[in-house]
C-alpha positions, -999 to +999 in steps of 0.1 A: -289-658-192-289-618-185-311-599-208-306-565-192-273-553-180-268-556-141-245-531-125-217-544-106-195-521-082-159-523-085-129-507-066-095-503-083-071-521-061-044-494-071-068-465-062-071-446-031-092-468-007-112-437+004-123-433-033-157-442-044-163-476-060-169-476-098-199-489-114-193-516-142-217-530-167-210-558-190-223-563-224-220-588-253-214-574-288-212-588-322-182-573-342-175-583-378-145-603-383-129-590-418-106-616-420-127-647-417-156-628-436-132-628-468-121-661-464-159-675-459-174-652-486-202-639-463-201-616-429-188-635-398-188-620-364-167-623-332-188-620-298-169-595-277-174-591-238-170-555-232-170-539-196-184-504-196-168-488-167-181-453-151-180-435-119-211-444-098-223-409-088-213-388-124-228-384-156-195-391-175-194-413-205-186-450-199-151-462-207-154-492-228-128-520-223-127-554-242-122-585-216-123-612-244-138-620-276-149-655-290-142-659-327-164-672-352-151-709-349-157-708-310-121-698-301-118-677-271-093-649-270-088-634-239-074-598-230-052-611-201-044-575-186-080-562-187-093-597-175-070-599-146-076-561-136-115-567-137-114-603-126-137-600-096-166-585-113-160-606-146-164-637-126-195-622-111-211-614-143-201-648-159-218-666-128-249-652-137-246-654-175-243-685-199-228-664-226-244-656-260-223-677-280-215-667-315-234-657-348-248-634-372-268-604-355-308-607-357-309-574-378-295-589-408-328-606-418-348-584-442-374-566-425-365-576-388-372-546-366-360-536-331-394-548-315-389-584-329-353-584-320-361-575-284-388-603-283-366-628-296-338-618-273-362-620-245-367-657-255-330-661-256-324-660-292-298-636-302-285-649-336-301-658-368-284-691-368-301-697-333-335-687-348-332-710-377-329-740-356-351-731-328-378-757-323-415-747-325-421-756-289-396-733-276-414-702-293-438-695-263-462-668-271-438-650-297-460-637-325-452-645-360-425-670-348-429-695-378-425-668-405-393-654-386-380-687-385-385-693-424-369-659-431-338-671-408-335-702-427-340-683-461-311-659-452-288-686-443-295-705-473-292-676-497-257-665-478-244-700-483-253-700-520-237-665-527-206-672-506-184-685-535-194-655-556-189-630-528-156-647-521-145-644-557-153-606-558-132-601-526-101-619-542-106-602-575-107-569-555-074-580-535-059-587-570-068-554-584-055-534-554-023-552-557-019-543-595-029-509-587+000-506-559+027-521-583+015-497-611+020-470-585+056-481-575+065-483-612+055-446-617+074-434-588+103-453-601+099-439-635+094-403-623+127-407-601+150-425-627+134-421-659+122-443-686+141-476-688+165-475-717+153-499-743+177-529-754+191-528-789+185-560-810+215-581-820+236-564-846+217-533-847+239-501-847+233-473-823+215-442-835+248-422-837+262-447-862+228-447-882+232-410-884+267-412-897 
């Protein structure tokens, strides 16, 4: 598994053959999946493979291109156009990488700082779920591993416990948003056509008749 980005040289097949090749870095990035998060009642993430493309000898900002994303249930969604365009370097990257899988980023654990995150990633642990299930024998020289594992387990247990309540809150917000939208539409109709005329009850005379 690659813990540090490795630069790969890539030449656009449609570009001038005399042009300089481009430098491509690959990274896997966790991005929140809003739809799945609302359904489950807690934050769920896609793992997105991104290519950072930049000119080799210039200091321009890289162009970030999504190659594929793995959904929380493990489904792989490939951006076929981008994958086919960068296929040579994507395959080179994958041949040297096992992939990071999917899960909740480590920084979601309360008190987890950048140094601990870096140490865990150096051990091949990138997700809270992986840390919670990591055997003691795999900890190596990682200081405070037992406590970190306990915090990861506590985080997951608390998330599971709170999930129904969070899900209900999300559903209530969605309901309130629909009600607000209906009220807004009703106000717009009234402003446009006026208040609806009240229907008279059976046998009730019109106001003109009452006045007479």
